[in-house]
N, C-alpha and C positions, 0 to 999 in steps of 0.2 A: 152497189153494193161495197160495202163495208166487212172485209175479214177482220174479225176480232183474233182468230186464231185460225189454224188450219182445221180443216174437216175432221181431218184423221187423227188430229192431236186433244180432241174434243173427250174420247174417251178415257184419256190418260188422266183429263183433269177432271173427270167425274171419278174417277178410282182414289184419286191420291184425294177428294172432298169427302168419298165415302171412309179412307182410313182416318181422314182428322176428325171427322165425327166420332168414329170408335174411339180412339185417344183421347180426344174431349169426356168423354162420357165414363169410360173409364178410370180416370185421373182427377176430373172434375167432379160429376153428377154421382155416381156412385158414393162417394165417400162421401159428398152430404147429405145425399138420402140415407145413408146408414148412420150416422152421427143424431138426424133428425129422429132415426127410429128409436134409438137407444135412449134419447134423450125424454125422459118422462115429463120436464117440466115446458116444454113445448104444448101447449094445449091451443094456442090460438092466440093471436095477438087482439088486443082489447081497442076499440074505438080511442081516440083521444075523450071524445064526449062523453065515455063511460068513467076516463081518469078522474074528468072534471066533476063528474057529479060524486066521485068516492072521494074527493079532493074535500068540494064543499061540506059534506055529510060531515066528513072527520072532524074539519075545522069548527062546525057546531059543539060538536062532543071534546073536543081537547083544550080549544079555545073558546069555547061558548061565546062565538062571534060568527056573524053571518057573512057571507061574502055574494057579491051579485056579478065578480068580473074574477075571470079566470081564464087564463093564457096556456097551454101545453106544450112543451118540446120533448122531444125525444134529448134524454139526458144519457152518458157512459163513462163507464171510470176507464178509460182508456187504456191508462198502465197497465192495470189489473186486468185487463181482458187481452192484451197482448204477451203480458208476464206467462201467463195459462199458457195464451196459443203456444210462444217460443219454447214452454216446458212442454209440450204435447200432454198439458194436464185439463183443456179447455170441458171435455166430455167430463171428464169425472169431478172436476167444480160443479157443472150445470146438476147431475147426478145427485151431490154430497150436499150442496149447500145454494145452488141456483134456486129454489124455494122460498129462502129466507134471507137471503145476502143478494142478489141479482147486480151484478154492474153494468144492465143495460134497464132506463127504468123511464116513466114519464115524470117527467119533472111539472108538476102543476106549479104554477106561481096565481096567489091568492091578494086580491087587493079587500083586507076584511072591513066590517063596518065603521072600528073604530079609528081607520087610516093605514093602520099597519099592515105592511106584506108581509106573508106568509109564502112558505115553499115546502109542497108536498110531495113525497116521491111515491109511485106508485107501481108496483109489479106489472111487468107488461102481460104478463098470460091470466096471473088468478087475480089479479085486481085489487092487489091487497096492498094496504100502506106497508111501505118499508120502511121511512123513513118520514123526517118534516124537521124544520127551521123556522122559527119565529124570530127575527133578529131583535137585539135589546131586550129589557125586561132586568129589574133587578135582582139578585142572588143571593144567597143564603151567607150572612157576615160571618160564621163559623166553620172552619172548613173541613174539620172531620165529620161535622154535621152534614154539611153539603155531601159530601163522596158519602155516607150512609144512604143519603136519601138516594140520591144514584145508582145506590148498588138495589135498592129497593126497587127502584122501577125495572132495574135490568132484570134482577129474579122474575119480573112479569111476562117479561119476553122469552122465558123458558129457559136460562142459564141458572145455572147452579150456583150459589153463594160461595160455596168453595172453587170455583173456578176464576171467580173476580178479583182474587186478592191483590193483585197488580193494578191497582189505580194510582193514579195522579192527575192532579189540577194542568190543565194543558193552558197556551199562551192569552188565550180567549176567554178563559173562564169556566171553560166546560171541564168535563172530569172525563179523564180516558181510561178504557180498561183493554186489560189483552189475555182475553179468554185463554184459560189453558185449555188444550186438546185442539184448538180451531186453526187445522193447521194443514198448508197442501204446497209441498217442494218446499221452497223458504219461504214464503209466504205466511203469514199470520193476519189474523182479524184483531180489530181494532173495534171498539164500542166508543162513541161519543156522545155524552150525554149530559146536557144542559138544563137546568130548571130556572123555575122564575114563581114568584108566589102572587097570588092572585089579591082583590082589596079587602077578603076577608081574613089574608095570611094562609092560606091555604096551598099548599106549593102543587106546580104542574110542569110538566117537562115542554119546555120550547122547543129542544133539539135532540134528535136522535138519528144519528147515523150508524152503519153495520159496514164496514167495508175489509174485504182483504186487502192489506197493505206489503206492496213486494219488495223484494231485499233492496238496501240503498246501492249495491253496485248497479242492478239492473234499471235505477231510476236514472241514475247517472249515465248508462251507456243510453238511454233514453235522450237524455237532452244534450250528449255528446253528437249523435245520431243527427238529431232534428237541426243543432245548430250546424250544422257541414251543408243538410240538407236548405236550408234556408239560404246560406250563400250560393250554393250552385242554381236554386230557384230567381234570385236577384243577377244570375248572367244570363239566365233564359230570358228573362224579362228584359233586359239591356238590351238583349240580342232586337228582342220583337220591339223594342222601341224606335233603335236606330238602325236596323234593319228593314224591316217590314213596313215602319211607321214613314220615318223619313227619307230613306233610300227610296222608297217604292212610290213615292210621291215626286220624288225627282225622277225617276226612271218613266214613270207612266208619261208626262211631259215629254221625255226625250224620244220614244218611243211610239208617240201618239198620232204621228202618221202609219203605224202597220196594226194600230187597232182602234177603238172608238172608245169615249169615255161612255157610254151609256152600254157598255159590256159590263157584264157582271152586275146593273142596277137591280134587277129582277131576283137574281140569287142573293145579292147582299141583303137585300130589302127583308127577305126571308128570313135569313139568319141574321136580322136584326130582331125581328118581329119574336122570333122564340129564344133567343142566346137571354136579351134582357127579361123575359117574362119569366126564365127560368131560374134566373140568377135573382131575380128580386123573391120569385116562391121559395128561393132556399135562406130568404132571411132569418126564419127560424133556428137553421143552422150556426148561422153568425152569432147569434144572440147565445144559443148553448156553450161557445165559446166561453163566455165573461161570466160563465157560471150562476150564480143567485145574485141576477140583477134584475129588479120589476122592468118587465118588457110590457110596457102597453101600446096601445093606436098610435101617438106620439114619438113613441122610441121606434117603433116599426117602418114609420112612417120616414122620420130622418135616414136610418141606414138603408132604404131601399132608394132613397135620393141620393144618397153617396153611391151606392151600387149601381147606379144609372150613371153616375158621372164618372166612375172611374172605368165602365162597360166602352164608352163612346168612341177610346181611342183606338182600342180593340175592332171595331166594326167599322173606321177608318182606314184601319191597315188590311182589314181583308178585301173591302173595297179595292183599296188601291195596288196591292198586291194581283189582284186579279186581273185588272187592267195593264198593269207593268208588265208581270208575266205573260199575259196574252201577247203583246205587242212584241217583247224581245222574243219568245218563240216564234212571231210569223217573222220578222227581220230575218232570220236563218232559214228563215222557206220550210217550217216543221210547225204547220198548225195545230201544236198539240192537243190544242182545245178545240173542235170544229164549232162551227154557228151555224144557226138554224138557217141559212139559208144556201149553206154549200152541200153540193150534192151528196146524198145517199147518209144524209146527217140521222132520219129518223132510223133506218136500218142499223147504223151505227149503235145507236143509243140502244137499240132492243135487244142486239147480241152482246153489249156492254153490261146491258143489267142480269144476264145470264151468265157470263161467263164469274161477273161478280162476284156472285151467291157461291158459286165453286170455290175460287180463292177466299171469299171468306172462311167457310169451312176449313180449308187446307192451313189456313193463318190461325182458324181458332186450335186448330192438332200440335201447329207448332210450338203457337204460345204455351198451351199445356205441358211440353217435351220442355221446353226450355223451363218454366216455374217449378217442374218434378224435379231438372237436374239441378237446378239454384238451391231450391228445399234441399236437396241430397247434401252438395258439395260446401255450400256457405252457411246454410242453416236459416233460409230464408223465413220468415214469418209475418204474419198479419194482424192487426189489432180493430178495432174501433173507432170511428171517428162521428162524433156527432155531427159536424161542420158538415159533411157532403153526404152523411145519409139520408136514405128514400126517406126513412119516419121523419123527418123533418123539412119534407118538400110539399107545399102546397096540393100541389092535383098530381099527386103517384101517376097518374095513366097518362102523363103527358112527359114521362121522364126520358121514352126513347125520340123525344124530339132535339134532345141533348146529343145524342148520335149524329143527325143529320148534321148541327151546328158544329161539332167536333171537326165532321168528315169534309163539310164544307171550310172552314176558315183555317185546318190546318193542313189540307191541300192546298189550300191558296198558298197562303204564308210560307210554308214551308218544301212543298215542293214546287209549285208551278210558277212562284218568283223566286222561293229561296234556290232551287238546283240553279236556275237560270243565270241569278246574279254572281253565281260563284265559279258558275261554267265558263261567261264571259270574262271573268276576271281571271282564272287560273288555266282555261282551255282544260281540263280535265275534268269529263262526267263522274269519275267517282269519285275524286275529292269533294267535285261540287256537291254531290248529295250527302258525301259524308258530314260535313261541317252542319249544315242546316239539321241534319237526323240526330248532332248529336244534342244540338241546343234543342230541339223540340224534345226529347227523351231528357234533359236538365229539368225542364219544365212539368215532368212528373212526379220528381225524388219528391215531392214534398206529401203524398200519398201515405193511408197508414199500412204502408210495406216494407220491412226492414229486413236487413242493414238497407240504408239509403240507395246504395247503388243496384238494389235490385232490378228496380224498375230501369235503371239507366241500362244495365246489360240487357234486359229483357226488348226496351224499347229500341235500341241500336238494334237489333236484329230485324225486330217488326219495322224498325222503320227503314232499313235498308230494302226490306222486299216491298212495302209500299214506294219506295223510291223506283223498284224494278217495274214494279205494275204501271206507274207512272210513266216512265219512260217507254215500255214495252205499248202498251196498250192505252196510254192516251190520261188527260186528268180527268173525264167521266168517267171509266172505268175504276180508276183511283178511289173516285168522292164516292161511287157506286159502293165501290167494296170494302170500305173505310164504314159510312153508315151501315151496310149490312154487317160485318162485324160487330160494330158497338150495338147496335140493334138485339142481335141476340142475346146478348150476354144485358143488355139492359130487363130483354122483355122476360128473362128469369127471374128476374126480381119483382116483376109483376106476378109473374104465375104463381110464385111463391107465397104470396097475402093468399090464397084460393078465395080471391075473389071474382065472381063472375063477370063482373063488370072491366076487370082490370086484363084477366085472364083473355076475354073478346079484343080488349085493346092488344094486347102483347099479340094476338094472329093477325091482327089490320096491321099492326106495322112490321110484323116477319115479311107479307106479303105487299106494302105502299112500296117499294121500289118498283115490283111487276106493273104496277097498277099505273105511276109515274111514267116510267118506258112506254108502256100501250100507248097513253093518251099522247105524248109529245109523238112518236111516231103516225099515230093516226090524224095529229094536228097537222104532223108535216105531208104526211102522204095529199092532207086536203088542201093547202096551200099547194102544193108542188113547186115546190124550192126550185129557181134557177139552176142551172150549170154550173157549179163553181167546185171542184174534188175537193175532197178528203182524202188526205196523206193515208196511205194503204196498210193497216197498222199490222199487214203478213210480213212485212218488211221490217223489222226492227231499225230504231233510231242509232245515227252512227255513236260509237260508244267513247270517242275521242271527247 
């Protein structure tokens, strides 16, 4: 039998986990619940199919064109959302302007009967069309007449003519209005209206957009933040390319006598299947970054093919990191990743999963405290991101499998192999843990959280805790903890949909680690593995 922690220590871990849950509920869930209850626009998210039907009907009425082809993606004005988040004005915006000028919409791309493309923006709660754009079309020859026609249309959208005095032509021939009285913080409303004439000479609106424009200073700030985040992300990518791909292959060969190339085949294959599917299913998110671009089936196939090609190096890096890392630790007589044939393996896995639930809950509490401190000290804020949004995921109920992908890949690359390689070079465990942790954190600075170094600070702390878990309790416990930690956070997204199927899936994912551990333990006991001892986790590894 392998003891993950001393029997008397379990109670302290349980109490720490309880405290972690309480902190998470108070600092994360309670504010979210209060915001949702106060927001009158949140009447439930409509389906993409409903948005498509609304857009198709709108095209018939507005453009006098039918459409048999529609593709719907989630689109967002990340700049405006981030500004209101930073200024603590998000709730006020939702109450005051969210019904008519949402920054989160469904973008429905239509292929009209005459071959033209049209983009229709549908409110995600009310199913109301809030904007549209049909590129092309002839405009008025006389400028003032054009502006007057645009103004007459704006009046039909409940704007008073007196509010529309500030009007000018834009660079693309559209009319830009800045209605008076529509302001929040330093952001003001901008209307974009473009008209054309049909065959009979009757004018019709080909573009309408109403959006709040943040001040230039905020836009410049975000551009600067993103530029720095991109540089740091490249550094992390170069680290993974060199360390986890090239050197992992080399050290897998060098330490092959201490391990086997069969090691990690199953777990790598499992990672590959889910990782490829999840990234392919996020193609809509990638397309959303390009804005108003026709996205038919051919474009999606090309994007999916490119996605698969880019992910193959990651898969190779994960596999060889598993092999090389295992070989290096075993060469030091420290099998930090026990094998199925080693004595006590089944019990080790079973105890690991129980400890991992407690550790995951503790980490959730610690992460909440970190975010709270960063919000109060450096003013951290979040914004929306269409590229990574769950609304652009093909099968939302499969999202928590991403937790296992992250757990397997990151623990293999940055802990199992990452710590081993630097420990071999530098002979110091803390520095060996710190360097790959920094690289791991740098890979997350591109997330929609600002300032960009918010996640760097947060994940530096969380990453070092994962390193401690890895060194103290082993690779299996680290993977379970990481997977459970991410799963709990992703389950909240499933539960928030209110869909019974998604809620059921969230429950299954929450208990899945227990099922996996029980099956492994049962299978191990049936196989009666030969006696080859697993290192005793009750004695922590040497910290040098």
